[in-house]
Backbone as CSV, one residue per row, in Angstrom:
resi,resn,N_x,N_y,N_z,CA_x,CA_y,CA_z,C_x,C_y,C_z
1,UNK,15.560,14.927,-3.264,14.152,15.100,-3.310,13.719,16.146,-2.113
2,UNK,12.855,17.181,-2.517,12.470,18.120,-1.518,11.608,17.395,-0.380
3,UNK,11.826,17.730,0.782,10.850,17.171,1.777,10.317,18.344,2.574
4,UNK,9.386,18.085,3.468,8.546,19.166,4.097,9.467,19.874,5.141
5,UNK,9.219,21.156,5.314,9.981,21.875,6.177,9.627,21.387,7.647
6,UNK,10.568,21.550,8.693,10.167,21.004,10.030,8.911,21.484,10.503
7,UNK,7.977,20.517,10.909,6.819,20.891,11.592,5.744,21.339,10.648
8,UNK,6.025,21.547,9.312,5.064,22.075,8.463,3.735,21.208,8.224
9,UNK,4.050,19.923,8.083,3.025,19.044,7.804,2.036,19.023,8.819
10,UNK,2.480,18.892,10.141,1.479,18.856,11.288,0.810,20.290,11.418
11,UNK,1.491,21.388,11.168,0.835,22.691,11.235,-0.269,22.739,10.242
12,UNK,-0.034,22.139,9.072,-1.016,22.193,7.877,-2.222,21.320,8.254
13,UNK,-2.213,20.538,9.196,-3.284,19.705,9.584,-3.233,18.293,9.093
14,UNK,-2.745,17.386,10.119,-2.635,15.954,9.617,-3.854,15.150,9.921
15,UNK,-4.903,15.758,10.682,-6.126,15.079,10.999,-6.852,14.482,9.708
16,UNK,-6.866,15.314,8.647,-7.519,14.817,7.373,-6.820,13.468,6.883
17,UNK,-5.466,13.352,7.160,-4.802,12.260,6.608,-5.061,11.005,7.337
18,UNK,-5.719,11.061,8.500,-6.093,9.954,9.279,-7.533,9.433,9.147
19,UNK,-8.237,10.278,8.451,-9.708,9.830,8.329,-9.894,8.738,7.279
20,UNK,-10.694,7.974,7.482,-11.140,6.816,6.556,-9.961,5.960,6.244
21,UNK,-9.144,5.684,7.293,-8.110,4.694,7.170,-8.015,3.718,8.215
22,UNK,-8.062,2.405,7.954,-8.066,1.356,8.904,-6.913,0.378,8.698
23,UNK,-6.168,0.189,9.737,-4.981,-0.802,9.601,-5.249,-1.996,10.551
24,UNK,-6.479,-2.109,11.129,-6.780,-3.150,12.066,-6.728,-4.489,11.516
25,UNK,-7.472,-4.735,10.416,-7.475,-6.023,9.826,-7.200,-5.896,8.311
26,UNK,-7.259,-4.814,7.791,-7.042,-4.639,6.293,-6.678,-3.194,6.011
27,UNK,-6.057,-2.910,5.103,-5.608,-1.658,4.545,-6.714,-1.018,3.750
28,UNK,-7.317,0.085,4.147,-8.373,0.730,3.396,-8.092,2.275,3.445
29,UNK,-7.812,2.873,2.312,-7.513,4.266,2.083,-8.840,4.828,1.456
30,UNK,-9.568,5.722,2.162,-10.672,6.361,1.743,-10.551,7.424,0.768
31,UNK,-11.596,7.711,0.047,-11.556,8.800,-0.943,-11.226,10.176,-0.379
32,UNK,-11.686,10.443,0.805,-11.411,11.708,1.475,-9.916,11.852,1.649
33,UNK,-9.264,10.869,2.196,-7.849,10.932,2.347,-7.083,11.120,1.058
34,UNK,-7.400,10.254,0.111,-6.700,10.227,-1.170,-6.827,11.647,-1.964
35,UNK,-8.033,12.186,-1.848,-8.235,13.562,-2.486,-7.527,14.534,-1.764
36,UNK,-7.441,14.467,-0.412,-6.668,15.527,0.309,-5.289,15.494,0.065
37,UNK,-4.696,14.278,-0.091,-3.220,14.156,-0.372,-2.929,14.553,-1.739
38,UNK,-3.761,14.269,-2.698,-3.549,14.844,-4.005,-3.576,16.291,-4.174
39,UNK,-4.507,16.850,-3.436,-4.667,18.347,-3.420,-3.550,18.991,-2.605
40,UNK,-3.095,18.505,-1.518,-2.165,19.191,-0.629,-0.677,18.829,-0.866
41,UNK,-0.507,17.449,-1.411,0.856,17.017,-1.503,1.286,16.593,-2.894
42,UNK,0.255,16.575,-3.830,0.572,16.336,-5.177,0.460,14.817,-5.682
43,UNK,0.660,14.745,-6.847,0.497,13.378,-7.563,1.383,12.255,-7.092
44,UNK,2.674,12.656,-6.777,3.621,11.663,-6.381,3.244,11.049,-5.011
45,UNK,2.865,11.939,-4.114,2.361,11.474,-2.780,1.186,10.631,-2.935
46,UNK,0.269,11.014,-3.738,-0.952,10.194,-3.980,-0.581,8.828,-4.623
47,UNK,0.387,8.788,-5.489,0.754,7.590,-6.185,1.409,6.642,-5.065
48,UNK,2.140,7.192,-4.158,2.800,6.324,-3.140,1.801,5.673,-2.239
49,UNK,0.645,6.356,-1.840,-0.297,5.706,-1.126,-1.206,4.656,-1.972
50,UNK,-1.300,4.999,-3.213,-2.026,4.025,-4.150,-1.130,2.660,-4.252
51,UNK,0.119,2.899,-4.288,1.107,1.756,-4.371,1.079,0.965,-3.130
52,UNK,0.902,1.597,-2.026,0.810,0.916,-0.678,-0.480,0.025,-0.738
53,UNK,-1.462,0.661,-1.054,-2.805,-0.072,-1.196,-2.685,-1.368,-2.165
54,UNK,-2.061,-1.051,-3.316,-1.881,-2.126,-4.280,-0.885,-3.261,-3.716
55,UNK,0.099,-2.863,-3.058,0.923,-3.815,-2.367,0.174,-4.730,-1.412
56,UNK,-0.593,-4.059,-0.605,-1.396,-4.771,0.384,-2.347,-5.792,-0.366
57,UNK,-3.006,-5.303,-1.374,-4.026,-6.139,-2.062,-3.422,-7.393,-2.803
58,UNK,-2.168,-7.159,-3.363,-1.540,-8.158,-4.076,-0.921,-9.187,-3.219
59,UNK,-0.419,-8.719,-2.034,0.423,-9.579,-1.157,-0.364,-10.172,-0.051
60,UNK,-1.644,-9.660,0.205,-2.322,-10.133,1.469,-2.405,-11.744,1.616
61,UNK,-2.475,-12.418,0.468,-2.575,-13.821,0.488,-1.304,-14.582,0.044
62,UNK,-0.258,-13.853,0.027,0.996,-14.495,-0.342,1.579,-15.132,0.845
63,UNK,2.546,-16.130,0.631,3.425,-16.683,1.768,4.050,-15.571,2.593
64,UNK,4.208,-15.805,3.843,4.796,-14.820,4.743,6.155,-14.550,4.270
65,UNK,6.991,-15.328,3.832,8.335,-14.814,3.338,8.337,-13.881,2.283
66,UNK,7.342,-14.047,1.384,7.262,-13.148,0.264,6.631,-11.791,0.738
67,UNK,5.764,-11.910,1.722,5.240,-10.593,2.412,6.317,-9.832,2.917
68,UNK,7.180,-10.511,3.711,8.348,-9.777,4.331,9.254,-9.076,3.344
69,UNK,9.576,-9.849,2.239,10.501,-9.287,1.236,9.777,-8.048,0.570
70,UNK,8.633,-8.145,0.214,7.804,-7.076,-0.498,7.695,-5.839,0.418
71,UNK,7.348,-6.071,1.656,7.125,-4.887,2.500,8.435,-4.260,2.945
72,UNK,9.394,-5.075,3.141,10.707,-4.517,3.463,11.259,-3.556,2.220
73,UNK,11.242,-4.090,1.030,11.687,-3.446,-0.090,10.864,-2.172,-0.456
74,UNK,9.554,-2.358,-0.212,8.652,-1.152,-0.440,9.037,0.042,0.462
75,UNK,9.227,-0.095,1.712,9.412,0.987,2.535,10.784,1.444,2.639
76,UNK,11.763,0.581,2.143,13.136,0.962,2.038,13.543,1.996,1.007
77,UNK,12.526,2.169,0.140,12.670,3.139,-0.992,12.451,4.535,-0.490
78,UNK,11.816,4.691,0.683,11.498,6.053,1.219,12.810,6.694,1.716
79,UNK,12.945,7.946,1.531,14.110,8.770,1.879,14.328,8.731,3.438
80,UNK,15.630,8.566,3.803,15.846,8.600,5.302,16.089,10.112,5.663
81,UNK,15.370,10.597,6.513,15.679,11.941,6.979,15.441,11.969,8.505
82,UNK,16.254,12.650,9.264,16.146,12.619,10.698,14.978,13.418,11.126
83,UNK,14.476,13.087,12.365,13.279,13.809,12.902,13.394,15.229,13.067
84,UNK,14.495,15.632,13.573,14.820,17.043,13.843,14.735,17.846,12.553
85,UNK,15.194,17.302,11.470,15.202,18.009,10.222,13.778,17.850,9.488
86,UNK,13.213,16.770,9.656,11.877,16.490,9.040,10.675,17.022,9.677
87,UNK,10.724,16.891,11.067,9.479,17.266,11.899,9.742,18.280,12.960
88,UNK,11.019,18.737,13.153,11.422,19.776,14.058,11.298,19.280,15.489
89,UNK,11.406,17.942,15.647,11.427,17.378,16.937,12.597,16.318,17.016
90,UNK,13.071,16.132,18.125,14.117,15.073,18.405,13.702,13.601,18.192
91,UNK,12.394,13.423,18.454,11.948,11.964,18.348,10.444,11.941,18.029
92,UNK,10.061,11.845,16.810,8.674,11.798,16.358,8.466,10.492,15.732
93,UNK,7.556,9.656,16.219,7.125,8.386,15.547,5.944,8.712,14.543
94,UNK,6.294,8.692,13.320,5.255,9.032,12.277,4.294,7.665,11.887
95,UNK,3.110,8.058,11.512,2.317,6.933,11.026,2.783,6.535,9.508
96,UNK,2.333,5.484,9.063,2.854,5.037,7.657,2.311,6.089,6.713
97,UNK,1.085,6.749,6.927,0.639,7.668,5.947,1.406,8.950,5.930
98,UNK,1.902,9.345,7.144,2.799,10.554,7.235,4.059,10.243,6.503
99,UNK,4.583,8.894,6.764,5.858,8.590,6.059,5.932,8.649,4.623
100,UNK,4.772,8.000,4.099,4.618,7.863,2.590,4.216,9.215,1.849
101,UNK,3.374,9.945,2.655,2.959,11.300,2.032,4.129,12.219,1.941
102,UNK,5.011,12.281,2.887,6.107,13.156,2.846,7.353,12.492,2.174
103,UNK,7.264,11.215,2.090,8.355,10.406,1.334,9.607,10.512,2.168
104,UNK,9.557,10.577,3.515,10.728,10.763,4.333,10.364,10.160,5.784
105,UNK,11.383,9.701,6.397,11.251,9.345,7.828,12.548,8.763,8.342
106,UNK,12.666,8.198,9.520,13.771,7.618,10.014,13.397,6.189,10.491
107,UNK,14.454,5.591,11.166,14.339,4.078,11.332,13.073,3.653,12.027
108,UNK,12.586,4.333,13.088,11.410,3.875,13.732,10.209,3.972,12.869
109,UNK,10.168,5.029,11.996,9.158,5.177,10.995,8.955,3.962,10.023
110,UNK,10.152,3.545,9.540,10.252,2.527,8.653,9.685,1.217,9.335
111,UNK,10.278,0.920,10.588,9.988,-0.279,11.360,8.519,-0.392,11.599
112,UNK,7.883,0.758,12.104,6.548,0.729,12.457,5.672,0.541,11.260
113,UNK,5.987,1.169,10.129,5.119,1.037,8.890,5.239,-0.316,8.433
114,UNK,6.288,-1.078,8.489,6.470,-2.402,8.088,5.678,-3.352,8.987
115,UNK,5.630,-3.041,10.364,4.898,-3.749,11.325,3.403,-3.720,11.092
116,UNK,2.939,-2.479,10.911,1.441,-2.236,10.772,0.947,-2.822,9.367
117,UNK,1.816,-2.786,8.421,1.463,-3.390,7.111,1.407,-4.907,7.106
118,UNK,2.354,-5.492,7.732,2.350,-6.947,7.726,1.185,-7.379,8.622
119,UNK,0.910,-6.708,9.735,-0.313,-7.049,10.557,-1.601,-6.827,9.674
120,UNK,-1.713,-5.820,8.880,-2.883,-5.671,8.065,-3.131,-6.785,6.961
121,UNK,-1.778,-7.442,6.727,-1.825,-8.591,5.638,-2.269,-9.837,6.396
122,UNK,-2.337,-9.866,7.763,-2.695,-11.017,8.412,-1.578,-11.722,9.203
123,UNK,-0.380,-11.140,9.137,0.698,-11.765,9.978,0.311,-11.573,11.432
124,UNK,0.284,-12.669,12.303,-0.087,-12.609,13.692,0.803,-11.613,14.441
125,UNK,0.237,-10.800,15.386,0.935,-9.911,16.156,2.081,-10.542,16.865
126,UNK,1.836,-11.731,17.403,2.782,-12.319,18.267,4.063,-12.893,17.570
127,UNK,3.920,-12.770,16.233,5.174,-13.175,15.383,6.007,-11.831,15.025
128,UNK,5.438,-10.696,15.368,6.131,-9.394,14.979,6.546,-8.561,16.167
129,UNK,7.762,-8.097,16.157,8.239,-7.111,17.241,9.011,-6.010,16.585
130,UNK,8.721,-4.789,17.012,9.562,-3.679,16.676,10.666,-3.685,17.763
131,UNK,11.900,-3.665,17.295,13.025,-3.853,18.220,14.018,-2.583,18.243
132,UNK,14.115,-2.113,19.388,15.128,-0.883,19.640,16.438,-1.587,19.903
133,UNK,17.472,-1.143,19.068,18.736,-1.756,19.099,19.783,-0.714,19.262
134,UNK,20.923,-1.129,19.453,22.221,-0.251,19.284,22.822,-0.837,18.013
135,UNK,23.032,0.114,17.038,23.853,-0.143,15.852,25.268,-0.075,16.132
136,UNK,25.969,-1.108,16.341,27.424,-1.117,16.921,28.277,-0.426,15.959
137,UNK,28.256,-0.548,14.667,29.139,-0.033,13.800,29.004,1.526,13.656
138,UNK,27.769,1.923,13.782,27.311,3.379,13.738,27.469,3.983,15.075
139,UNK,27.399,3.234,16.175,27.452,3.669,17.547,26.372,4.650,17.878
140,UNK,25.155,4.120,17.444,24.058,4.892,17.724,22.715,4.051,17.763
141,UNK,21.656,4.710,18.335,20.382,3.940,18.573,19.794,3.696,17.214
142,UNK,19.086,2.609,17.173,18.456,2.186,15.768,17.158,1.394,16.131
143,UNK,16.305,1.135,15.076,15.139,0.401,15.310,14.954,-0.514,13.960
144,UNK,14.531,-1.703,14.287,14.237,-2.611,13.178,13.018,-3.438,13.506
145,UNK,12.537,-4.215,12.454,11.373,-5.133,12.855,11.807,-6.587,12.830
146,UNK,11.518,-7.313,13.742,11.746,-8.796,13.795,10.525,-9.570,13.490
147,UNK,10.745,-10.741,12.779,9.604,-11.705,12.590,10.099,-13.041,13.047
148,UNK,9.215,-13.619,13.986,9.404,-14.826,14.677,8.507,-15.811,14.123
149,UNK,9.116,-16.880,13.370,8.211,-17.998,12.850,7.719,-18.816,13.989
150,UNK,8.469,-18.910,15.163,8.076,-19.657,16.315,8.520,-18.766,17.465
151,UNK,7.886,-18.883,18.680,8.231,-17.978,19.774,9.702,-17.998,20.205
152,UNK,10.322,-19.131,20.152,11.802,-19.155,20.537,12.768,-19.264,19.273
153,UNK,12.183,-18.975,18.159,13.080,-19.015,16.985,14.083,-17.824,16.800
154,UNK,14.993,-18.047,16.007,15.975,-17.005,15.652,15.204,-16.131,14.654
155,UNK,14.744,-14.796,15.045,13.914,-14.094,14.075,14.594,-13.471,12.904
156,UNK,13.919,-13.148,11.836,14.403,-12.568,10.672,14.255,-11.002,10.925
157,UNK,15.215,-10.283,10.495,15.310,-8.865,10.752,15.120,-8.010,9.529
158,UNK,14.124,-7.139,9.531,13.758,-6.226,8.438,14.379,-4.827,8.854
159,UNK,15.238,-4.357,8.045,16.018,-3.246,8.403,16.176,-2.287,7.343
160,UNK,16.126,-0.968,7.452,16.298,0.048,6.439,17.749,0.245,6.217
161,UNK,18.724,-0.175,6.999,20.151,-0.061,6.613,20.567,-0.996,5.517
162,UNK,19.951,-2.187,5.463,20.320,-3.139,4.370,18.973,-3.660,3.850
163,UNK,19.036,-4.023,2.596,17.770,-4.676,1.914,17.620,-6.138,2.228
164,UNK,18.697,-6.826,2.490,18.695,-8.286,2.764,18.088,-8.476,4.084
165,UNK,17.105,-9.563,4.090,16.488,-9.806,5.417,17.409,-11.042,5.949
166,UNK,17.865,-10.873,7.141,18.890,-11.886,7.655,18.290,-12.340,9.078
167,UNK,18.754,-13.563,9.518,18.477,-13.987,10.828,19.145,-13.113,11.872
168,UNK,18.541,-12.882,13.011,19.139,-12.033,14.013,20.562,-12.525,14.401
169,UNK,20.793,-13.777,14.390,22.061,-14.329,14.732,23.271,-13.843,13.716
170,UNK,22.776,-13.486,12.516,23.793,-13.052,11.519,24.012,-11.480,11.691
171,UNK,23.061,-10.860,12.466,23.211,-9.474,12.606,24.039,-9.062,13.800
172,UNK,25.359,-9.395,13.776,26.105,-9.182,15.010,26.488,-7.579,15.168
173,UNK,26.044,-6.854,14.161,26.252,-5.370,14.299,25.097,-4.682,15.161
174,UNK,24.069,-5.518,15.517,22.909,-4.965,16.206,22.938,-5.570,17.622
175,UNK,22.704,-4.703,18.686,22.584,-5.178,19.913,21.230,-4.789,20.548
176,UNK,20.303,-5.786,20.643,18.941,-5.494,21.092,18.858,-4.941,22.561
177,UNK,17.955,-3.974,22.660,17.754,-3.374,24.026,16.380,-3.644,24.491
178,UNK,15.413,-3.313,23.723,13.916,-3.722,24.135,13.142,-3.923,22.827
179,UNK,12.067,-4.618,23.015,11.133,-4.791,21.776,9.724,-4.692,22.334
180,UNK,8.774,-4.297,21.282,7.411,-4.314,21.525,6.572,-4.643,20.371
181,UNK,5.278,-4.904,20.716,4.254,-5.010,19.652,2.921,-4.529,20.202
182,UNK,1.785,-4.932,19.648,0.638,-4.418,20.301,0.252,-5.261,21.473
183,UNK,0.969,-6.231,21.774,0.573,-7.107,22.961,1.441,-6.967,24.166
184,UNK,2.602,-6.330,24.100,3.483,-6.235,25.133,4.834,-5.503,24.910
185,UNK,5.625,-5.464,25.909,6.904,-4.764,25.878,7.954,-5.789,26.638
186,UNK,9.110,-6.070,25.928,10.129,-6.949,26.461,11.385,-6.186,26.584
187,UNK,12.258,-6.504,27.665,13.504,-5.968,27.811,14.524,-7.100,27.469
188,UNK,15.661,-6.805,26.766,16.639,-7.798,26.518,17.707,-7.798,27.600
189,UNK,17.966,-9.081,27.973,18.958,-9.196,29.123,20.239,-9.880,28.570
190,UNK,21.318,-10.053,29.370,22.575,-10.639,28.838,22.238,-12.124,28.565
191,UNK,22.930,-12.652,27.543,22.735,-14.015,27.068,21.564,-14.204,26.209
192,UNK,20.992,-13.116,25.752,19.914,-13.111,24.846,18.570,-13.302,25.447
193,UNK,18.457,-13.365,26.800,17.155,-13.609,27.523,16.356,-12.462,27.294
194,UNK,14.976,-12.546,27.237,14.097,-11.496,27.165,13.111,-11.508,28.447
195,UNK,12.783,-10.461,28.960,11.926,-10.412,30.111,10.749,-9.385,29.744
196,UNK,9.551,-10.038,30.100,8.289,-9.257,29.877,8.318,-8.053,30.825
197,UNK,8.074,-6.905,30.269,8.195,-5.672,31.088,6.899,-4.926,31.153
198,UNK,5.855,-5.574,30.780,4.479,-4.904,30.776,3.800,-4.753,29.422
199,UNK,3.012,-3.692,29.323,2.329,-3.306,28.146,3.057,-2.279,27.361
200,UNK,2.890,-2.361,26.030,3.550,-1.391,25.127,3.019,-0.027,25.317
201,UNK,1.852,0.162,25.994,1.414,1.441,26.382,2.352,2.285,27.194
202,UNK,3.394,1.585,27.753,4.310,2.327,28.611,5.140,3.215,27.712
203,UNK,5.186,2.943,26.459,5.968,3.938,25.454,5.119,5.035,25.038
204,UNK,5.466,6.061,25.380,4.546,7.272,25.149,4.504,7.612,23.738
205,UNK,5.609,7.416,22.892,5.566,7.644,21.560,4.658,6.641,20.778
206,UNK,4.598,5.382,21.274,3.674,4.395,20.654,2.214,4.790,20.972
207,UNK,2.039,5.282,22.172,0.610,5.718,22.506,0.217,6.851,21.664
208,UNK,1.125,7.907,21.452,0.679,8.992,20.609,0.380,8.575,19.099
209,UNK,1.171,7.691,18.595,0.992,7.102,17.198,-0.367,6.437,17.101
210,UNK,-0.585,5.662,18.069,-1.870,4.731,18.041,-3.014,5.755,18.244
211,UNK,-2.962,6.761,18.917,-4.072,7.760,19.097,-4.380,8.339,17.685
212,UNK,-3.357,8.705,16.958,-3.512,9.303,15.662,-4.160,8.269,14.766
213,UNK,-3.665,6.990,14.800,-4.295,5.917,14.026,-5.800,5.675,14.378
214,UNK,-6.045,5.687,15.720,-7.240,5.469,16.192,-8.374,6.478,15.573
215,UNK,-8.075,7.605,15.344,-8.836,8.740,14.795,-9.268,8.295,13.423
216,UNK,-8.591,7.384,12.739,-8.986,6.885,11.430,-10.322,6.157,11.533
217,UNK,-10.614,5.558,12.685,-11.795,4.804,12.708,-13.034,5.573,13.070
218,UNK,-12.888,6.850,13.374,-14.021,7.678,13.715,-14.696,8.130,12.392
219,UNK,-16.085,8.312,12.422,-16.832,8.604,11.328,-16.336,9.985,10.727
């Protein structure tokens, strides 16, 4: 499937894609956004956003385990494309709207989209963490989403590399480095220990992404 040329989407003006969108407590896609996507990116892009809204509406009151499966499966259908090929940058963290409209992204885009969607469905922030890991078999950096039913529980891992959601203890191919959510940043130590390292605002890419999302709340 054809994807946008590097940097093309942002040069075309992504600000309209952020208007009338709220992911704070619910997913709301405004008419201005949807009309813009239809005109600039076509019916298929418009349909992907419509499907995202429908997923949210149907699963918002479902049990968490079903929400996890639906959200993981939904975003794993998006094409994997590297940042340098898709955005013309080594490391660009896309919003879920950018991910779905262009139908392409990489591991951090998948993980962040899953995180924000589950939050909008009412899953508590302290149960979710975006985790930066080393994928040992691939020998490269990778990012996944972890869901903790309890603070010290073995979390379930949502990953674009596989569709099955497995406990972290069964993902011996992943070596955690750090994790974050809207409430903080944690570093992983030897023996599986985690140390609070401050606020997630320390991550510049996370700051940039949230600034773009914040614009969605402006009139």
